[in-house]
N, C-alpha and C positions, 0 to 999 in steps of 0.2 A: 385251270382255264376258268375265268370268270364269265358267266353267261351275260351276254349283252341283252338283257331282257327287254329293255325299252324298244330296241331295234328288232328283236324277234317278234315282239308283239305286233309291230307294223307289218312284218312279213307274213305273219299268220293271218292278219286281217286282209291282206291283198292276195293271199294264195288263190290260184285258179281264177282270179279276176282277169278280164281282158285288157290288161295294161302291162307294159314292161316295168318291172321293178328296178329302178336305177339307184344305186347306193353310192353316194359321193362322200369324199372327206379327204383330209390331208393324208399324205403317205404315212404308213405305219400306225394308223389310228385303230386298226383291227378289222378292217373290211374283209380281208381273206379269212380271218378267223371266224368272223360272223357267218361266212359262207360255209365253213366247216360246221359250225353249230347249226345252221339251217339244214345242211345235208343230214346231220345226225337227227334232227327233229323229223325230217321227212321219213327217214328210216324207221324211227320209233312209232310213226303214225301209220306204218304199213306199206310204204312205197318201197318197191323192190330196188335193189342197187342198179339193175340194168336200166331203170327209168330215170336215174339221176346222172346227168352229164356235167361234170365240173372240170373246167379248164382254166388254169392260172397262166395268164399270157405273159408273166414275168419269168417263168421257169424255162431253163435252157432246153429241156426236152420238148417244149412246145414252140420252139422257134420256127419250125416249118409252117406253123399256123399264123404266123404274122403277115399273112396276105389274105385279104377278105374272102376270096374264092375258096382257098384252102380251109379256112376256118369254117365257112358255110358248109362245105362238103363234109368235113370231119364231124360236125354236129349232126347233120342229116343222116350220115351213115349209121349213127347209133340211135336214131329215133324210128325204129320199125314198128309197125302196127298202129292201131287207133288210139291206144291208151295214152294219157297225158304223160309227157316227158318233162322233167324239170331240168332246165339248162342254166347253168351258172357259169358266167364268164367273168373272171377277174381281170382288172386293168385292161379293159378292152381298147382303151384309147392308144395302146401300143401298136394297134393294127391300123395301117393307113386305109382310109375309106371304110372303116369298120361299119359305118352306119348303113352301107349297102347290104352287108350280111345281116345285120340286125333287122332291118326292115323286111328282108325276105323270110327270116326265121320266125318273126313275130306273126305273120299271116298264116303260119301253119296251124291247123286246128289242134294238133297234138303236141304243142310245145307251150310251156309256161316259162317265161324268159326272165332272168335275173342277171344284171350286169353291175360291175363296180368300176369306178374310175377315180383317179386322183386329181382331177382338173375339172373346174366348172364349165370349161369349154366343151366338155363332153356333151352338154345339153345346149350347145349354141349352134348357130349356123345350119348346116345341112340336116343334121339329126333332129334338131328342134322342128325344122320345117317338115321333114318326113313324118315324124311321129307326133305332131301337134295333137294334144288331147289324148294320146295313146300311151303315155307313161306316167308313173308317179315317182317323184324323187324322195328318197329317204336320206336325210342329211346326217352323216355320222361324225362324231367328235371322239378324241381320246377320252380316257376314263373321267367320269365325274368323280367328285370326292366321295360319294356314296359307293361307287364301284371300287375306287381305290381303297377305301376302308374295308370293303368286303374282301378284297384281295389280301389284306393284312389282318384279317379277323383274329383277335385273341393274341396278337403279337406284342403290341405296345399300347400305350395310352392314346386317347384321341388327341391330346394336345401335341404328342410327339408326331403322330400321323399328319396332322395339319402342317406342322413345320416341315416334315419331309415332302409333303405334297407341294408346298410352295417352292421348295428348294429343287426337287427332282423332276417336277412336272408329272404328266399323266399318261404318257405313251405306254401302252401295255407291256412292251418288252423290258421296261425299266424294272419291272417286278422280278425279272430273272437275274438281275445283276447284284443281288445281295446287299444293296446299299453302299457298294463300292463307288466313292465319288469320282475316281479317275475313270472308271469303266463308264459310268453314267455320262460324264462330260463327253467322252470320246464318241459314245453312241449317239448322243444328241447332236453333236457337231457333224457327225456322218449323215444323220437324217436331214439336217439343215442344208448341208452341201448338196445332197441328192435333190432336194426340192428346188434349190436355187438353180442348179445346172440342168436337171432333166425336165423340170416342170415349168420353169420360168425362163431361163436364159435361152434355151433352145427354141422356145416358142416365140420370144419377142426379139431374138437376136441381141439380147442384152449383155452387158459386161458384168460377169459374176461378182467381182469385188464391189462394183458400184451397187448392185443389187443387195449385197450383204450390208453395205453401209446404210442404204435406205431402210432396209429391214430393221437394223439396229436403231436408227433414228425413231421409227414407228414404235418399236417395242419400248424404247426409253421414254416415249411420250404417250403411252397408252392413256386413253380417256381425255386427251386434250383435242380441242378443236383445231382442224387443219384443213388446208386445201393444197393442190399441187403447187401453186405459186408461193404460198407461205412456207411449205416444206423446202422448195428449191432455194428460196431466199436464206432460210436458217442453215441449210447444209452448206451452201456456198460460203456464207459468213464463217462457217466452221472450218473452212479450208478444203471442201470437197465440191468443186464447181459442177453444177448440174442445172439443166433447164427445166422449166415448168412442164413443157410438153413431154420431155423424157420422164419426168416424175410421174406424170399422169399415165404414160404408157406402161411403166414399170409397176405402178399401183394396180392397175387392171390385171396385170399378170400375177402379182403377189395375192391378190384377192382371188383369182381363179384357181390358184394352187392352195387355197385355204390356209395360207400362212397368216394373213391378216383379215379382219372382218370390219368393213366399213359400216358405220351406223349413221343414218340420216337423222336430222333434227325434225321434231314434230311440233307444230304450233298448237298448244293445248286449247287455246281460245278459238283460232280459226279452223281447227280440225283439218290441217293440211300439212304436207311434207314441205320442209324448207330445203331448198337445193343448193345453198351456198356451202359453208364449211361442213365437214363431217368429223366424227370421231372414229378412231381406229383402235381395235382391240386384238390382242395376241391369241393364237390358238392354243398355246401351251406356255406355262411359266418356267419349265426347264429350258426351253428354247430361249426364252427371255434372258435367263441367267447366262447362257452361252454367248448370246449376241452382245449383251451389255457388259456385265461384270459380275463376279461373285458377290460384290458389295451392294448390289441393288436389292434392297429389301424394304421398299416403301409400301408397307403392308396395306395401307389404305387404298391405294390405286390397284394393287394386286387383287385385293378383295373385290373392288369394283369390276375388274376384268373377269374374275371367276363367277361372280353373280351374273354378268352379261352372258357368259357361256352357258350357265344353267338356265337362264331365261330362254336362250335359243333352243335348248332341249325341251323345255316345257311349254313355252308359250309361242314359239316359232317367229313371230313378227315382233321385233324390238326396235325402239326408237329412242333418241334423246329428247326429253321434253323441254320445250322452250315457251316460257310464259312471260307476261309483261313485267313481272317482278323478279325473275330469275329462272334458274334451270332446274329441272327434275332430272335426276340421273337416268331413269329409264321409264318409257311408256310402252306397255305391251298390249297387243290385241290378239289373244289367243283363243282357245276353245271356249273359255268361260267369259270372254268379253274383255273390255279395257281394264287395265290395272296400272297403278302408279307405284314407282319404286325409288326409294332413296337409300344410298349406301354410305356407311360411315365406319371407320375403324373403331371409334368409341364415341359415345355421348355421355361420358362420366361426368364432364362438367356441364353445368346448366346452360351456360352460354352456347356451347356446341350443340346441345340438345335443341335449343330454341332455334338456332340457325337452321338445322336440318329440318325441323318441323315447319319452318316458315317457307321452305321450298314449296310446300303444297298450297300456299295461300292463294295462288292464282287459279287453283283448280276449283270450279264451282259446281262440279257434278258429284254424284254420289258413288262413283266407282271406287273400288277398294284401294287403299293407300297403305304402303308398308315401308317402314324404316328397318333396315337390316344393319346390325352392328356386331362387332366381335366382343361385346360386353356379355359375359356369361351370367346373365341375370334373368329373373322371371319376366315373362312377357308383360308389356304394359300397353295401355291404350290411352291416347291423348286426343279427345274429341273425335274418335273414330279412326284415328291413325294408329296402327299397330306397330309397336317396336319389338322386333324378334331377334333372338340370338341366331346369327347368321349360320353357325355350324349346324344347329338343329334344323334349319330350313334346308341347307344343302344336303343333309342326310335324309331328308323327307320325314323327319320326326314331327314337323309342324307344316301345315298347309297355309298357303297365303294366296 
């Protein structure tokens, strides 16, 4: 079991604070395992087992608790005395009106509450209204390349690990399949179908095959600017008629299920968000292979997608930069402030290098600027722009 240290650190930071810890992320990204790891941490820190209540609401034995009164009463029955009890509820969105139970449990002085969910709507509507300012969201993703490498420590070369990472994706359960391509494909296809049916189609009353086609279109066009109308036009031209309002409705549901991540454009001169077209990125490259085809290995765009996911982990707020002379792949505004990022598979040719560096020309401030490439070469600086080997950066060997 690989320790999800980034997320455990967040939980340690918020332990015993007067907020609900809400852990969100795509299905099978490791939220339940994180709860097991957090439970183990609590035990090793001296918390008795009787003060830790962990209920996974996807397990059959907990089916009687899929009613908010029953869930509420079951938790309270185990929280005797004044000592703090740590309540961990997995996939709480399976309980209709769960927010009523959560709100009541939250106000109890002897409960520190942690919940997980596989849909962003967990934090919308009634719950958001009830708990405004009283929760913190911890956004979880499947394994990073660093975590994936740790899981395979000492097995194969870094080059082979990178190739496998692009091919198989980063869902934790993949590690247990021994590199069997058929098993991996079937597992990922099952995850995808579960997401599309349980987290998307049931919520929006959508057509599962149409949702899968839209997902395939988005995954095949990662990093391209798009809008509901342009997507509808392209899919209809490709033989799958769909309206722009339907695309918009489906997009919102796919985003809520964390299957795709929309990225707004940011005007680097005017310092404002541009609301027209967005870019969309995939949550996992293994799912992309299942949706598109085994032959899709456009490494440059895949690298861009993986850099985006890593920036989400590290910097939180990620945008596509738009300047008067062109586009910057990413602008982030994280704990250390604004940073600019450009991503290229290779800059071995001088013409390509100059083109990538020129993307920063419209930026007149002194915030850090980084070019990430797959060229395994010594770090270089070009008038303050750092060119870094992307795998070193993904593995945390180099800070930027």
